[in-house]
All heavy atoms as a GROMACS GRO file, in nm:
protein
  399
    1MET      N    1  -2.609   1.347   2.604
    1MET     CA    2  -2.579   1.293   2.477
    1MET      C    3  -2.479   1.180   2.488
    1MET      O    4  -2.384   1.187   2.567
    1MET     CB    5  -2.520   1.395   2.383
    1MET     CG    6  -2.526   1.352   2.239
    1MET     SD    7  -2.454   1.457   2.110
    1MET     CE    8  -2.548   1.600   2.113
    2SER      N    9  -2.501   1.071   2.419
    2SER     CA   10  -2.418   0.951   2.434
    2SER      C   11  -2.322   0.932   2.314
    2SER      O   12  -2.360   0.965   2.204
    2SER     CB   13  -2.513   0.825   2.448
    2SER     OG   14  -2.432   0.714   2.453
    3ASP      N   15  -2.207   0.873   2.343
    3ASP     CA   16  -2.111   0.844   2.236
    3ASP      C   17  -2.107   0.696   2.203
    3ASP      O   18  -2.002   0.643   2.171
    3ASP     CB   19  -1.971   0.890   2.281
    3ASP     CG   20  -1.957   1.041   2.285
    3ASP    OD1   21  -2.028   1.109   2.210
    3ASP    OD2   22  -1.879   1.094   2.371
    4ASP      N   23  -2.222   0.632   2.205
    4ASP     CA   24  -2.230   0.490   2.178
    4ASP      C   25  -2.203   0.454   2.034
    4ASP      O   26  -2.174   0.344   2.000
    4ASP     CB   27  -2.366   0.431   2.219
    4ASP     CG   28  -2.386   0.437   2.365
    4ASP    OD1   29  -2.286   0.435   2.442
    4ASP    OD2   30  -2.502   0.439   2.412
    5ASN      N   31  -2.213   0.556   1.940
    5ASN     CA   32  -2.192   0.528   1.801
    5ASN      C   33  -2.049   0.530   1.761
    5ASN      O   34  -2.016   0.483   1.651
    5ASN     CB   35  -2.271   0.630   1.718
    5ASN     CG   36  -2.415   0.617   1.731
    5ASN    OD1   37  -2.467   0.506   1.759
    5ASN    ND2   38  -2.484   0.726   1.709
    6ARG      N   39  -1.962   0.579   1.851
    6ARG     CA   40  -1.820   0.580   1.818
    6ARG      C   41  -1.756   0.436   1.830
    6ARG      O   42  -1.789   0.371   1.932
    6ARG     CB   43  -1.737   0.676   1.903
    6ARG     CG   44  -1.772   0.823   1.868
    6ARG     CD   45  -1.692   0.922   1.945
    6ARG     NE   46  -1.580   0.870   2.015
    6ARG     CZ   47  -1.529   0.919   2.126
    6ARG    NH1   48  -1.586   1.027   2.178
    6ARG    NH2   49  -1.425   0.869   2.185
    7PRO      N   50  -1.664   0.398   1.748
    7PRO     CA   51  -1.603   0.266   1.767
    7PRO      C   52  -1.508   0.275   1.883
    7PRO      O   53  -1.454   0.379   1.920
    7PRO     CB   54  -1.523   0.244   1.633
    7PRO     CG   55  -1.510   0.383   1.574
    7PRO     CD   56  -1.624   0.465   1.624
    8PRO      N   57  -1.477   0.162   1.945
    8PRO     CA   58  -1.385   0.168   2.059
    8PRO      C   59  -1.246   0.195   2.012
    8PRO      O   60  -1.209   0.170   1.897
    8PRO     CB   61  -1.392   0.020   2.115
    8PRO     CG   62  -1.449  -0.059   2.005
    8PRO     CD   63  -1.529   0.032   1.922
    9ARG      N   64  -1.171   0.263   2.094
    9ARG     CA   65  -1.030   0.297   2.067
    9ARG      C   66  -0.941   0.178   2.068
    9ARG      O   67  -0.966   0.082   2.140
    9ARG     CB   68  -0.977   0.400   2.169
    9ARG     CG   69  -1.057   0.529   2.176
    9ARG     CD   70  -1.025   0.626   2.067
    9ARG     NE   71  -0.890   0.667   2.077
    9ARG     CZ   72  -0.832   0.738   1.982
    9ARG    NH1   73  -0.891   0.771   1.882
    9ARG    NH2   74  -0.701   0.770   1.995
   10MET      N   75  -0.837   0.181   1.984
   10MET     CA   76  -0.741   0.069   1.977
   10MET      C   77  -0.641   0.086   2.092
   10MET      O   78  -0.607   0.196   2.127
   10MET     CB   79  -0.668   0.064   1.848
   10MET     CG   80  -0.746   0.020   1.728
   10MET     SD   81  -0.650  -0.010   1.583
   10MET     CE   82  -0.641   0.152   1.523
   11SER      N   83  -0.592  -0.026   2.143
   11SER     CA   84  -0.487  -0.024   2.240
   11SER      C   85  -0.356   0.016   2.166
   11SER      O   86  -0.352  -0.004   2.048
   11SER     CB   87  -0.474  -0.156   2.309
   11SER     OG   88  -0.427  -0.254   2.221
   12PRO      N   89  -0.256   0.056   2.234
   12PRO     CA   90  -0.129   0.088   2.172
   12PRO      C   91  -0.072  -0.028   2.095
   12PRO      O   92  -0.012  -0.012   1.986
   12PRO     CB   93  -0.040   0.133   2.285
   12PRO     CG   94  -0.135   0.183   2.390
   12PRO     CD   95  -0.255   0.096   2.380
   13GLU      N   96  -0.090  -0.151   2.146
   13GLU     CA   97  -0.033  -0.274   2.077
   13GLU      C   98  -0.111  -0.297   1.946
   13GLU      O   99  -0.055  -0.330   1.843
   13GLU     CB  100  -0.043  -0.391   2.163
   13GLU     CG  101   0.040  -0.386   2.290
   13GLU     CD  102  -0.028  -0.308   2.406
   13GLU    OE1  103  -0.143  -0.295   2.405
   13GLU    OE2  104   0.055  -0.267   2.499
   14GLU      N  105  -0.250  -0.279   1.952
   14GLU     CA  106  -0.328  -0.302   1.837
   14GLU      C  107  -0.297  -0.188   1.732
   14GLU      O  108  -0.293  -0.216   1.612
   14GLU     CB  109  -0.475  -0.294   1.870
   14GLU     CG  110  -0.529  -0.412   1.943
   14GLU     CD  111  -0.667  -0.397   1.996
   14GLU    OE1  112  -0.712  -0.277   2.022
   14GLU    OE2  113  -0.741  -0.492   1.995
   15GLU      N  114  -0.276  -0.066   1.773
   15GLU     CA  115  -0.241   0.037   1.685
   15GLU      C  116  -0.110   0.017   1.614
   15GLU      O  117  -0.092   0.038   1.498
   15GLU     CB  118  -0.244   0.170   1.760
   15GLU     CG  119  -0.234   0.289   1.666
   15GLU     CD  120  -0.259   0.424   1.742
   15GLU    OE1  121  -0.312   0.423   1.849
   15GLU    OE2  122  -0.223   0.526   1.677
   16ALA      N  123  -0.007  -0.033   1.690
   16ALA     CA  124   0.120  -0.062   1.635
   16ALA      C  125   0.114  -0.175   1.531
   16ALA      O  126   0.172  -0.159   1.422
   16ALA     CB  127   0.215  -0.105   1.743
   17ARG      N  128   0.034  -0.278   1.557
   17ARG     CA  129   0.016  -0.389   1.459
   17ARG      C  130  -0.058  -0.338   1.334
   17ARG      O  131  -0.026  -0.374   1.223
   17ARG     CB  132  -0.064  -0.504   1.522
   17ARG     CG  133   0.029  -0.594   1.604
   17ARG     CD  134  -0.051  -0.717   1.649
   17ARG     NE  135  -0.132  -0.671   1.771
   17ARG     CZ  136  -0.240  -0.719   1.812
   17ARG    NH1  137  -0.290  -0.824   1.755
   17ARG    NH2  138  -0.303  -0.665   1.916
   18PHE      N  139  -0.155  -0.251   1.357
   18PHE     CA  140  -0.231  -0.197   1.246
   18PHE      C  141  -0.139  -0.112   1.155
   18PHE      O  142  -0.136  -0.127   1.029
   18PHE     CB  143  -0.348  -0.108   1.301
   18PHE     CG  144  -0.422  -0.040   1.191
   18PHE    CD1  145  -0.520  -0.101   1.113
   18PHE    CD2  146  -0.402   0.098   1.160
   18PHE    CE1  147  -0.587  -0.036   1.016
   18PHE    CE2  148  -0.473   0.164   1.066
   18PHE     CZ  149  -0.565   0.094   0.991
   19LYS      N  150  -0.054  -0.031   1.214
   19LYS     CA  151   0.039   0.054   1.138
   19LYS      C  152   0.139  -0.032   1.063
   19LYS      O  153   0.178  -0.001   0.951
   19LYS     CB  154   0.109   0.157   1.224
   19LYS     CG  155   0.013   0.269   1.274
   19LYS     CD  156   0.083   0.369   1.360
   19LYS     CE  157  -0.016   0.481   1.398
   19LYS     NZ  158   0.051   0.582   1.475
   20GLN      N  159   0.185  -0.138   1.126
   20GLN     CA  160   0.282  -0.226   1.069
   20GLN      C  161   0.227  -0.297   0.952
   20GLN      O  162   0.288  -0.305   0.844
   20GLN     CB  163   0.337  -0.329   1.167
   20GLN     CG  164   0.445  -0.415   1.121
   20GLN     CD  165   0.578  -0.338   1.098
   20GLN    OE1  166   0.603  -0.239   1.166
   20GLN    NE2  167   0.662  -0.389   1.010
   21ALA      N  168   0.099  -0.342   0.964
   21ALA     CA  169   0.030  -0.415   0.849
   21ALA      C  170   0.006  -0.311   0.737
   21ALA      O  171   0.027  -0.344   0.618
   21ALA     CB  172  -0.095  -0.468   0.898
   22ARG      N  173  -0.033  -0.192   0.769
   22ARG     CA  174  -0.054  -0.088   0.669
   22ARG      C  175   0.072  -0.058   0.589
   22ARG      O  176   0.075  -0.041   0.470
   22ARG     CB  177  -0.110   0.036   0.725
   22ARG     CG  178  -0.148   0.143   0.626
   22ARG     CD  179  -0.222   0.255   0.685
   22ARG     NE  180  -0.159   0.311   0.800
   22ARG     CZ  181  -0.214   0.405   0.884
   22ARG    NH1  182  -0.334   0.445   0.858
   22ARG    NH2  183  -0.149   0.451   0.982
   23LYS      N  184   0.180  -0.048   0.664
   23LYS     CA  185   0.317  -0.015   0.598
   23LYS      C  186   0.350  -0.129   0.507
   23LYS      O  187   0.402  -0.108   0.393
   23LYS     CB  188   0.427   0.000   0.707
   23LYS     CG  189   0.558   0.034   0.652
   23LYS     CD  190   0.657   0.058   0.761
   23LYS     CE  191   0.795   0.098   0.709
   23LYS     NZ  192   0.890   0.120   0.813
   24GLY      N  193   0.329  -0.256   0.544
   24GLY     CA  194   0.357  -0.370   0.456
   24GLY      C  195   0.275  -0.365   0.331
   24GLY      O  196   0.323  -0.389   0.224
   25ARG      N  197   0.146  -0.338   0.350
   25ARG     CA  198   0.060  -0.325   0.229
   25ARG      C  199   0.106  -0.212   0.140
   25ARG      O  200   0.103  -0.224   0.017
   25ARG     CB  201  -0.088  -0.303   0.271
   25ARG     CG  202  -0.154  -0.428   0.321
   25ARG     CD  203  -0.307  -0.404   0.333
   25ARG     NE  204  -0.335  -0.296   0.424
   25ARG     CZ  205  -0.359  -0.308   0.553
   25ARG    NH1  206  -0.352  -0.430   0.614
   25ARG    NH2  207  -0.397  -0.202   0.626
   26ASN      N  208   0.142  -0.101   0.192
   26ASN     CA  209   0.181   0.017   0.114
   26ASN      C  210   0.314  -0.020   0.039
   26ASN      O  211   0.332   0.018  -0.079
   26ASN     CB  212   0.208   0.135   0.207
   26ASN     CG  213   0.077   0.194   0.252
   26ASN    OD1  214  -0.030   0.168   0.196
   26ASN    ND2  215   0.085   0.282   0.353
   27LEU      N  216   0.405  -0.093   0.103
   27LEU     CA  217   0.526  -0.132   0.032
   27LEU      C  218   0.498  -0.227  -0.077
   27LEU      O  219   0.559  -0.220  -0.187
   27LEU     CB  220   0.624  -0.186   0.135
   27LEU     CG  221   0.693  -0.090   0.232
   27LEU    CD1  222   0.771  -0.165   0.335
   27LEU    CD2  223   0.778   0.009   0.160
   28ALA      N  224   0.407  -0.325  -0.052
   28ALA     CA  225   0.369  -0.417  -0.162
   28ALA      C  226   0.310  -0.350  -0.277
   28ALA      O  227   0.345  -0.380  -0.393
   28ALA     CB  228   0.278  -0.523  -0.104
   29ILE      N  229   0.219  -0.257  -0.254
   29ILE     CA  230   0.156  -0.187  -0.359
   29ILE      C  231   0.255  -0.103  -0.437
   29ILE      O  232   0.253  -0.090  -0.566
   29ILE     CB  233   0.038  -0.094  -0.309
   29ILE    CG1  234  -0.073  -0.183  -0.262
   29ILE    CG2  235  -0.008   0.002  -0.417
   29ILE    CD1  236  -0.185  -0.109  -0.193
   30GLY      N  237   0.349  -0.037  -0.367
   30GLY     CA  238   0.452   0.041  -0.427
   30GLY      C  239   0.546  -0.043  -0.516
   30GLY      O  240   0.584   0.001  -0.628
   31ALA      N  241   0.571  -0.163  -0.467
   31ALA     CA  242   0.661  -0.254  -0.545
   31ALA      C  243   0.587  -0.298  -0.673
   31ALA      O  244   0.647  -0.301  -0.783
   31ALA     CB  245   0.692  -0.381  -0.462
   32VAL      N  246   0.459  -0.327  -0.664
   32VAL     CA  247   0.383  -0.369  -0.783
   32VAL      C  248   0.376  -0.251  -0.883
   32VAL      O  249   0.398  -0.274  -1.006
   32VAL     CB  250   0.241  -0.413  -0.741
   32VAL    CG1  251   0.149  -0.428  -0.867
   32VAL    CG2  252   0.252  -0.549  -0.669
   33LEU      N  253   0.352  -0.126  -0.834
   33LEU     CA  254   0.349  -0.013  -0.927
   33LEU      C  255   0.484   0.006  -0.988
   33LEU      O  256   0.493   0.041  -1.113
   33LEU     CB  257   0.310   0.112  -0.848
   33LEU     CG  258   0.159   0.113  -0.812
   33LEU    CD1  259   0.134   0.238  -0.720
   33LEU    CD2  260   0.069   0.121  -0.931
   34LEU      N  261   0.587  -0.004  -0.920
   34LEU     CA  262   0.727   0.009  -0.978
   34LEU      C  263   0.750  -0.094  -1.081
   34LEU      O  264   0.806  -0.067  -1.187
   34LEU     CB  265   0.832   0.004  -0.865
   34LEU     CG  266   0.976   0.018  -0.909
   34LEU    CD1  267   1.002   0.154  -0.972
   34LEU    CD2  268   1.070  -0.007  -0.789
   35PHE      N  269   0.711  -0.220  -1.050
   35PHE     CA  270   0.725  -0.332  -1.148
   35PHE      C  271   0.654  -0.300  -1.279
   35PHE      O  272   0.711  -0.311  -1.390
   35PHE     CB  273   0.684  -0.458  -1.094
   35PHE     CG  274   0.663  -0.570  -1.190
   35PHE    CD1  275   0.776  -0.642  -1.230
   35PHE    CD2  276   0.542  -0.602  -1.245
   35PHE    CE1  277   0.770  -0.737  -1.329
   35PHE    CE2  278   0.532  -0.707  -1.339
   35PHE     CZ  279   0.644  -0.776  -1.381
   36PHE      N  280   0.529  -0.249  -1.271
   36PHE     CA  281   0.458  -0.220  -1.387
   36PHE      C  282   0.518  -0.096  -1.469
   36PHE      O  283   0.518  -0.097  -1.586
   36PHE     CB  284   0.307  -0.192  -1.364
   36PHE     CG  285   0.224  -0.316  -1.349
   36PHE    CD1  286   0.168  -0.348  -1.227
   36PHE    CD2  287   0.216  -0.407  -1.446
   36PHE    CE1  288   0.091  -0.465  -1.210
   36PHE    CE2  289   0.141  -0.522  -1.438
   36PHE     CZ  290   0.080  -0.547  -1.318
   37ALA      N  291   0.569  -0.005  -1.393
   37ALA     CA  292   0.632   0.112  -1.461
   37ALA      C  293   0.756   0.067  -1.536
   37ALA      O  294   0.778   0.101  -1.655
   37ALA     CB  295   0.667   0.221  -1.362
   38VAL      N  296   0.838  -0.022  -1.474
   38VAL     CA  297   0.957  -0.071  -1.543
   38VAL      C  298   0.920  -0.159  -1.658
   38VAL      O  299   0.975  -0.158  -1.768
   38VAL     CB  300   1.040  -0.145  -1.442
   38VAL    CG1  301   1.157  -0.223  -1.513
   38VAL    CG2  302   1.102  -0.048  -1.340
   39LEU      N  303   0.812  -0.239  -1.641
   39LEU     CA  304   0.764  -0.329  -1.750
   39LEU      C  305   0.717  -0.248  -1.874
   39LEU      O  306   0.762  -0.273  -1.981
   39LEU     CB  307   0.653  -0.418  -1.695
   39LEU     CG  308   0.593  -0.514  -1.798
   39LEU    CD1  309   0.692  -0.613  -1.844
   39LEU    CD2  310   0.466  -0.574  -1.742
   40PHE      N  311   0.637  -0.140  -1.845
   40PHE     CA  312   0.593  -0.060  -1.960
   40PHE      C  313   0.704   0.012  -2.028
   40PHE      O  314   0.712   0.034  -2.147
   40PHE     CB  315   0.483   0.035  -1.908
   40PHE     CG  316   0.346  -0.029  -1.901
   40PHE    CD1  317   0.294  -0.057  -1.775
   40PHE    CD2  318   0.277  -0.063  -2.013
   40PHE    CE1  319   0.167  -0.116  -1.769
   40PHE    CE2  320   0.152  -0.133  -1.999
   40PHE     CZ  321   0.102  -0.152  -1.874
   41TYR      N  322   0.803   0.058  -1.945
   41TYR     CA  323   0.918   0.130  -2.002
   41TYR      C  324   1.000   0.031  -2.093
   41TYR      O  325   1.033   0.065  -2.204
   41TYR     CB  326   1.008   0.177  -1.886
   41TYR     CG  327   1.136   0.248  -1.938
   41TYR    CD1  328   1.133   0.372  -1.991
   41TYR    CD2  329   1.259   0.179  -1.933
   41TYR    CE1  330   1.244   0.438  -2.039
   41TYR    CE2  331   1.370   0.241  -1.975
   41TYR     CZ  332   1.364   0.367  -2.031
   41TYR     OH  333   1.479   0.425  -2.076
   42ALA      N  334   1.020  -0.090  -2.043
   42ALA     CA  335   1.098  -0.190  -2.124
   42ALA      C  336   1.017  -0.224  -2.254
   42ALA      O  337   1.081  -0.235  -2.357
   42ALA     CB  338   1.118  -0.313  -2.040
   43ILE      N  339   0.887  -0.247  -2.247
   43ILE     CA  340   0.811  -0.276  -2.362
   43ILE      C  341   0.815  -0.159  -2.459
   43ILE      O  342   0.830  -0.184  -2.580
   43ILE     CB  343   0.666  -0.298  -2.325
   43ILE    CG1  344   0.650  -0.438  -2.249
   43ILE    CG2  345   0.569  -0.309  -2.444
   43ILE    CD1  346   0.521  -0.467  -2.185
   44THR      N  347   0.812  -0.030  -2.410
   44THR     CA  348   0.819   0.082  -2.497
   44THR      C  349   0.952   0.084  -2.573
   44THR      O  350   0.960   0.109  -2.692
   44THR     CB  351   0.797   0.213  -2.425
   44THR    OG1  352   0.674   0.205  -2.355
   44THR    CG2  353   0.809   0.331  -2.506
   45ILE      N  354   1.064   0.061  -2.497
   45ILE     CA  355   1.190   0.066  -2.558
   45ILE      C  356   1.210  -0.042  -2.660
   45ILE      O  357   1.264  -0.021  -2.774
   45ILE     CB  358   1.307   0.053  -2.451
   45ILE    CG1  359   1.298   0.168  -2.351
   45ILE    CG2  360   1.440   0.035  -2.509
   45ILE    CD1  361   1.323   0.304  -2.420
   46VAL      N  362   1.161  -0.160  -2.636
   46VAL     CA  363   1.167  -0.277  -2.730
   46VAL      C  364   1.090  -0.245  -2.854
   46VAL      O  365   1.130  -0.267  -2.968
   46VAL     CB  366   1.124  -0.406  -2.660
   46VAL    CG1  367   1.098  -0.520  -2.767
   46VAL    CG2  368   1.223  -0.451  -2.556
   47ARG      N  369   0.965  -0.188  -2.837
   47ARG     CA  370   0.885  -0.160  -2.957
   47ARG      C  371   0.943  -0.048  -3.036
   47ARG      O  372   0.924  -0.044  -3.160
   47ARG     CB  373   0.743  -0.122  -2.907
   47ARG     CG  374   0.667  -0.248  -2.857
   47ARG     CD  375   0.527  -0.209  -2.820
   47ARG     NE  376   0.450  -0.150  -2.930
   47ARG     CZ  377   0.361  -0.207  -3.004
   47ARG    NH1  378   0.329  -0.335  -2.978
   47ARG    NH2  379   0.304  -0.146  -3.102
   48MET      N  380   1.008   0.048  -2.974
   48MET     CA  381   1.070   0.163  -3.056
   48MET      C  382   1.185   0.105  -3.136
   48MET      O  383   1.220   0.162  -3.244
   48MET     CB  384   1.122   0.268  -2.962
   48MET     CG  385   1.011   0.355  -2.898
   48MET     SD  386   1.067   0.476  -2.784
   48MET     CE  387   1.168   0.575  -2.885
   49GLY      N  388   1.248   0.000  -3.101
   49GLY     CA  389   1.362  -0.063  -3.177
   49GLY      C  390   1.318  -0.138  -3.296
   49GLY      O  391   1.399  -0.170  -3.382
   50ASP      N  392   1.183  -0.170  -3.305
   50ASP     CA  393   1.138  -0.247  -3.426
   50ASP      C  394   1.135  -0.167  -3.550
   50ASP      O  395   1.111  -0.051  -3.560
   50ASP     CB  396   0.996  -0.302  -3.393
   50ASP     CG  397   1.001  -0.417  -3.296
   50ASP    OD1  398   1.115  -0.468  -3.278
   50ASP    OD2  399   0.897  -0.453  -3.246
   0.00000   0.00000   0.00000
């Protein structure tokens, strides 16, 4: 049986770059979600004051 269908393994350097890029994307998505949560909170507080 052959393992030709498996993708090649990443080198340690490639894996480190991949993890660093993923961490950056995760932080960016988290920041955007936090921004929207604060925005909706602020909009709600302002509308309740009307």
